[in-house]
KEMIKE-974437 format. One line per 5 residues: number of its first residue (from 1); their letters; for each residue x, y, z of C-alpha. Coordinates in nm, 2 decimals, padded with zeros to 4 digits. Layout:
% KEMIKE-974437
NUM) A) X Y Z; ...
//
This chain:
% KEMIKE-974437
1) MNYYR) -01.51 -01.31 04.47; -01.30 -01.16 04.21; -01.41 -01.12 03.85; -01.16 -01.06 03.57; -01.32 -00.91 03.26
6) RSPFA) -01.05 -00.96 02.98; -00.99 -00.62 02.77; -01.12 -00.65 02.41; -00.78 -00.50 02.35; -00.58 -00.79 02.51
11) NLTPV) -00.53 -00.99 02.20; -00.43 -00.71 01.96; -00.10 -00.81 01.76; 00.18 -00.59 01.76; 00.17 -00.44 01.41
16) VKNLL) -00.22 -00.38 01.43; -00.19 -00.23 01.76; 00.09 00.03 01.63; -00.12 00.09 01.33; -00.41 00.19 01.54
21) IINIL) -00.18 00.42 01.74; -00.05 00.59 01.46; -00.37 00.66 01.29; -00.52 00.80 01.59; -00.22 01.00 01.69
26) FFVAE) -00.25 01.17 01.32; -00.62 01.22 01.36; -00.57 01.37 01.70; -00.30 01.60 01.55; -00.55 01.67 01.26
31) LALGQ) -00.78 01.79 01.51; -00.54 02.01 01.73; -00.33 02.15 01.46; -00.61 02.24 01.21; -00.59 02.62 01.26
36) FFNMI) -00.21 02.62 01.21; -00.08 02.33 01.01; -00.29 02.18 00.70; -00.20 01.81 00.76; -00.44 01.69 00.49
41) DAFSA) -00.28 01.90 00.24; 00.09 01.80 00.36; 00.05 01.44 00.39; -00.23 01.34 00.16; -00.16 01.21 -00.20
46) FYIYS) -00.20 01.40 -00.51; -00.17 01.32 -00.87; 00.19 01.28 -00.95; 00.21 01.59 -01.20; 00.05 01.80 -00.93
51) PGFKV) 00.23 02.07 -00.76; 00.11 01.94 -00.42; 00.26 01.60 -00.48; 00.56 01.49 -00.27; 00.71 01.14 -00.25
56) WQIIT) 00.65 01.08 00.11; 00.28 01.10 00.06; 00.30 00.78 -00.09; 00.29 00.63 00.26; 00.14 00.92 00.48
61) YMFIH) -00.17 00.94 00.29; -00.26 00.61 00.46; -00.27 00.78 00.80; -00.49 01.08 00.70; -00.87 01.06 00.75
66) DPDNY) -01.14 01.34 00.71; -01.14 01.53 01.03; -01.51 01.63 00.94; -01.63 01.28 00.92; -01.54 01.07 01.22
71) FHIIG) -01.71 00.76 01.04; -01.42 00.77 00.81; -01.15 00.69 01.07; -01.40 00.48 01.28; -01.47 00.26 01.00
76) NMFAL) -01.13 00.20 00.89; -01.01 00.14 01.25; -01.28 -00.10 01.31; -01.18 -00.32 01.01; -00.83 -00.30 01.09
81) FVFGP) -00.93 -00.42 01.45; -01.15 -00.68 01.33; -00.95 -00.84 01.06; -00.57 -00.73 01.11; -00.50 -00.97 01.43
86) TLEYS) -00.63 -01.28 01.26; -00.44 -01.21 00.96; -00.11 -01.10 01.14; -00.16 -01.42 01.36; -00.17 -01.61 01.03
91) MGSKR) 00.10 -01.44 00.83; 00.33 -01.34 01.09; 00.41 -00.98 01.21; 00.68 -00.91 00.95; 00.49 -01.05 00.65
96) FFNYY) 00.19 -00.90 00.77; 00.35 -00.56 00.81; 00.48 -00.58 00.45; 00.13 -00.67 00.30; -00.04 -00.37 00.50
101) FICGI) 00.18 -00.12 00.34; 00.22 -00.30 -00.02; -00.16 -00.31 -00.06; -00.16 00.05 00.06; 00.08 00.16 -00.19
106) GALAL) -00.09 -00.06 -00.46; -00.43 00.12 -00.40; -00.27 00.46 -00.44; -00.10 00.32 -00.77; -00.43 00.20 -00.95
111) QVGVM) -00.60 00.53 -00.83; -00.33 00.76 -00.97; -00.32 00.53 -01.28; -00.70 00.60 -01.35; -00.63 00.98 -01.28
116) AFEVH) -00.34 00.95 -01.56; -00.56 00.77 -01.78; -00.83 01.05 -01.76; -00.54 01.30 -01.83; -00.43 01.15 -02.13
121) HMTGS) -00.74 01.08 -02.28; -00.82 01.48 -02.25; -00.50 01.61 -02.32; -00.27 01.33 -02.53; -00.03 01.35 -02.24
126) FNAAN) -00.01 01.25 -01.88; 00.11 01.59 -01.79; -00.15 01.84 -01.89; 00.15 02.11 -01.92; 00.25 01.89 -02.20
131) AIGPI) -00.09 01.87 -02.36; -00.11 01.78 -02.74; -00.36 02.03 -02.90; -00.63 02.27 -02.73; -00.80 02.18 -02.43
136) TPENF) -01.18 02.24 -02.42; -01.34 02.45 -02.13; -01.49 02.14 -01.97; -01.19 01.93 -01.99; -00.98 02.22 -01.83
141) LKIQQ) -01.22 02.21 -01.54; -01.18 01.84 -01.52; -00.82 01.84 -01.51; -00.82 02.11 -01.26; -01.01 01.90 -01.03
146) IYSTR) -00.75 01.58 -01.10; -00.47 01.80 -01.00; -00.63 01.94 -00.67; -00.78 01.61 -00.58; -00.65 01.48 -00.23
151) IYGAS) -00.62 01.11 -00.19; -00.64 00.99 00.19; -00.73 00.72 00.43; -00.65 00.36 00.51; -00.92 00.23 00.32
156) GAVFG) -00.68 00.10 00.01; -00.49 -00.11 00.29; -00.76 -00.22 00.46; -00.94 -00.35 00.13; -00.63 -00.55 00.11
161) LLLGF) -00.69 -00.71 00.47; -01.04 -00.78 00.35; -00.93 -00.96 00.07; -00.69 -01.12 00.24; -00.93 -01.25 00.50
166) GMLFP) -01.18 -01.37 00.24; -00.89 -01.58 00.05; -00.74 -01.72 00.38; -01.06 -01.77 00.61; -01.33 -01.83 00.31
171) NVEMI) -01.58 -01.99 00.50; -01.59 -01.79 00.83; -01.94 -01.69 00.86; -01.98 -01.32 00.95; -02.31 -01.12 01.06
176) VIPIP) -02.34 -00.80 00.86; -02.61 -00.55 00.95; -02.89 -00.53 00.79; -02.84 -00.89 00.64; -03.03 -01.14 00.88
181) VPVKA) -02.82 -01.44 00.81; -02.45 -01.52 00.85; -02.27 -01.45 00.52; -01.94 -01.67 00.43; -01.62 -01.43 00.42
186) KYLVT) -01.57 -01.52 00.05; -01.90 -01.42 -00.06; -01.91 -01.10 00.16; -01.57 -00.98 00.02; -01.66 -01.06 -00.34
191) GYILL) -01.98 -00.86 -00.33; -01.80 -00.57 -00.15; -01.54 -00.56 -00.42; -01.80 -00.61 -00.71; -01.99 -00.32 -00.52
196) ELFSG) -01.68 -00.09 -00.53; -01.60 -00.19 -00.91; -01.97 -00.09 -01.02; -01.93 00.26 -00.81; -01.58 00.33 -00.96
201) FNPMP) -01.74 00.32 -01.30; -02.06 00.46 -01.22; -02.02 00.72 -00.94; -02.30 00.90 -00.80; -02.32 01.29 -00.81
206) GDNVA) -02.10 01.44 -00.54; -01.91 01.10 -00.47; -01.59 01.16 -00.35; -01.49 00.82 -00.26; -01.18 00.69 -00.43
211) HFAHI) -01.33 00.35 -00.55; -01.03 00.25 -00.75; -00.81 00.28 -00.45; -01.03 00.01 -00.26; -01.01 -00.19 -00.59
216) GGALV) -00.64 -00.16 -00.62; -00.58 -00.27 -00.26; -00.76 -00.57 -00.30; -00.62 -00.67 -00.65; -00.25 -00.62 -00.51
221) GFIVI) -00.36 -00.80 -00.21; -00.48 -01.09 -00.41; -00.14 -01.11 -00.62; 00.06 -01.06 -00.33; -00.10 -01.36 -00.15
226) KIWGL) -00.08 -01.57 -00.48; 00.30 -01.49 -00.49; 00.37 -01.56 -00.12; 00.17 -01.91 -00.17; -00.06 -01.84 00.12
231) NSRNN) -00.37 -02.06 00.11; -00.66 -02.13 00.34; -00.58 -02.50 00.40; -00.42 -02.45 00.75; -00.66 -02.19 00.88
236) YQG) -00.99 -02.23 01.02; -01.28 -02.29 00.77; -01.58 -02.29 00.99
//
């Protein structure tokens, strides 16, 4: 008797599959070329007035992950693998493709916007080179940090997926460790976004997570879904 075990990747939708492949290829290249070419510096996003900023980083930053922290890419790709196919089936591949990248770009826009607000608050200008008045040593160090900060990872786009799943499949129950009972998607996503919002305004010492990028991806995802008129009426409610 022959037994056929279906691959867990058999139901991957085309856009999700290609996004997974591209992210993994980028990560492997980071590991392989690390001694010869710094992909993080070349393809991460920088503050718009930073010398490190290049226009292509608006897209490429989504495919860069921390080579010293495997959980960074594993977490993002796991979320893409879990939530992406359902959304792609629901939206259609073309619309899902657009949604993913719009959320990713929106995530970066909010993160850079917060950085611009901080620079303007300290200098009176969005470009520190055009500062109005003297800059204190403490503010100078903060500005240096902002200008040298690298923004990278698929998390912003992934938060758009989480938000989309919570809106289109709000009553699907999910198991989240260590919570002992199933939680509906709408409550899980809301709680996660509120946690990111709190962390953005109250970062822990040493916290280098771009919380406002996560919020930006979710916010833009919400706006896009509303503009497109997508809703949960035709989706499984649980």
